C-alpha positions, 0 to 999 in steps of 0.5 A, spaced: 622 417 783 621 415 790 617 408 790 612 408 795 613 401 798 620 399 800 621 391 801 626 389 807 628 382 805 634 380 810 638 374 807 643 369 810 644 362 808 638 362 804 640 360 797 635 354 797 629 358 797 631 366 796 630 366 789 622 364 790 621 369 795 624 375 790 620 372 784 614 373 789 616 380 790 617 382 783 611 379 781 606 383 785 600 386 781 602 393 785 609 395 782 611 402 786 616 399 790 624 398 791 626 391 794 632 391 799 636 385 799 640 385 805 645 381 805 648 379 812 655 376 810 651 370 807 656 364 807 652 362 800 650 365 794 644 368 796 646 375 794 648 372 787 642 369 786 638 376 787 643 379 782 641 374 777 634 377 777 637 384 774 631 388 776 632 395 776 627 395 783 632 391 786 638 394 791 643 389 794 645 392 801 651 388 804 653 388 811 661 389 812 660 383 818 655 379 820 650 383 824 644 378 825 637 379 823 635 385 828 641 390 826 640 388 819 633 390 819 634 397 822 640 398 817 634 396 812 630 402 815 635 407 815 636 405 807 629 405 805 626 410 801 619 408 801 613 411 805 611 404 807 615 398 809 614 391 807 617 385 810 619 378 807 623 373 810 628 369 805 624 362 805 617 365 804 613 367 798 608 373 797 601 372 793 601 376 787 596 381 790 599 382 797 602 389 796 596 391 793 591 389 798 596 392 804 597 399 801 589 400 800 588 399 807 594 403 809 591 409 804 584 408 807 585 409 814 591 413 817 590 411 824 593 404 822 600 403 822 601 396 821 597 391 816 599 383 816 595 378 812 592 371 813 598 366 812 598 359 810 604 355 813 607 350 809 613 345 810 620 345 807 617 342 801 611 347 800 605 343 803 600 346 807 601 344 814 597 350 818 594 357 817 593 363 821 586 366 820 585 370 826 581 377 826 584 384 828 578 389 827 579 394 833 583 396 839 579 391 843 581 385 839 588 388 839 589 389 846 586 382 848 590 378 843 597 382 845 595 380 853 594 373 851 600 373 847 596 371 840 597 377 836 596 375 829 601 379 825 606 374 822 612 378 821 614 377 814 607 378 812 607 385 815 607 392 811 607 398 816 608 406 815 615 408 816 614 414 820 611 411 826 616 405 826 622 410 826 619 415 831 618 409 835 626 407 835 625 401 830 627 394 832 629 393 839 636 390 838 636 387 845 630 383 844 632 378 839 627 373 836 621 377 838 623 384 836 617 384 831 612 383 837 616 388 841 615 393 836 607 392 835 606 393 842 610 399 843 606 402 837 600 400 840 602 404 846 603 410 842 596 410 840 597 406 833 592 401 830 594 394 827 590 390 822 590 384 818 587 383 811 583 377 811 586 373 805 591 368 805 597 373 802 603 369 805 606 362 804 610 362 811 615 356 811 617 352 817 623 348 818 628 346 823 633 351 822 629 357 823 631 362 829 624 361 833 626 353 833 634 354 834 633 360 840 626 358 843 628 359 850 631 366 849 625 368 845 621 366 850 625 370 855 625 376 851 618 376 849 616 375 857 620 381 859 617 385 853 610 383 855 611 385 862 613 392 860 607 393 855 602 391 861 606 396 866 606 401 861 598 400 861 597 400 868 603 402 872 601 400 879 599 392 877 604 386 878 606 386 871 609 379 872 603 376 875 598 379 870 602 376 864 602 369 867 595 370 868 594 371 861 599 367 858 600 361 863 594 358 865 596 352 869 603 355 871 598 361 874 596 356 880 603 355 882 604 363 883 598 363 888 599 361 895 593 363 898 587 367 898 590 374 898 594 372 892 588 371 888 584 377 891 590 381 889 590 378 882 583 380 881 584 387 884 590 388 879 585 385 873 580 390 875 585 396 875 588 394 868 581 394 865 580 401 868 587 403 866 585 401 858 578 404 859 576 398 857 569 398 852 564 392 853 568 388 848 575 388 851 572 387 858 568 381 856 574 378 853 578 379 859 573 376 864 572 370 859 579 369 859 580 369 867 573 365 867 577 359 863 583 360 867 578 359 873 576 352 871 582 349 869 586 350 875 584 343 878 589 340 874 594 343 879 591 340 885 584 340 887 584 342 894 588 349 893 584 350 887 578 350 891 581 355 896 583 360 891 579 359 884 572 362 887 575 369 887 577 368 879 571 365 878 567 371 881 571 376 876 570 372 870 562 372 871 561 365 868 559 362 874 555 356 871 561 353 868 565 354 874 560 351 878 559 345 873 567 344 873 567 344 881 562 338 881 566 334 876 573 336 878 573 330 884 571 325 879 576 328 873 582 328 878 581 321 880 580 319 873 587 323 871 590 319 877 588 312 875 590 314 868 597 316 870 598 310 874 596 305 869 601 308 864 607 307 869 
């Protein structure tokens, strides 16, 4: 009988933790799944550890050569038989009711393509060091968090519908280290909804050897390009690079605005973006509030230029009281900042 859920667990050099990851899957309260352990020519005994469990729900799929995680995940998508696909990494741990909660949400709302969970971040010894608790309730939340590059879908926490992901072409192998964010953006452009279960159902382990640490520069470059493609698809006539910087690099934005016409052009593009997304009141408030905050912090990059360029952004942000207060105290803040730097030399 075909299982409803296929779990994709790519493995490479994960012997120290993969046993705990597998045990957390096999111990789920929801039992209608298959576990695909995707061995990417691991140089250690990771695959052998999986074999020792001897669980009939587990399939070990071995690559003939090392393909890397993205290509390995795409192979897993081709091999999976389940209606739903759950992800897990070799050094993370699922709570027992994770699958139960995610399947229930997907069953209840056919418009939802991807469901993540809240996450507890732990160190290499399992001690909690951080958490991820962001809400994702509707389209407005989704669009704003994507634009701000804060989408709260930790990749190893997600469960998604196999059909829409395959229809979207699976993971894009050209955007390594941000293939998950790129996929969620493409699904949103296709009209699908994303949600998060408001329970901490994954323990996400952070350590120095993670890809996000060892390939940070490539990840950032690929992610920026993916986000710009998303913005361009939403509003083809805007300057996608400038809009992306406005949402994700508040201080760097002021280096991009050389004169008042640049600031006015950005405001024009932001208005076009709101129109193109058919922004409701919630999304519009979020976008304008973000720009209002950006208008207030620019004094740190140079007082004169900021005073010349920020009024256009402040008007768009519609938070004039806060902006006016910042204008009043910015000279004093600038002097204090300069004095502090001098004293530190």
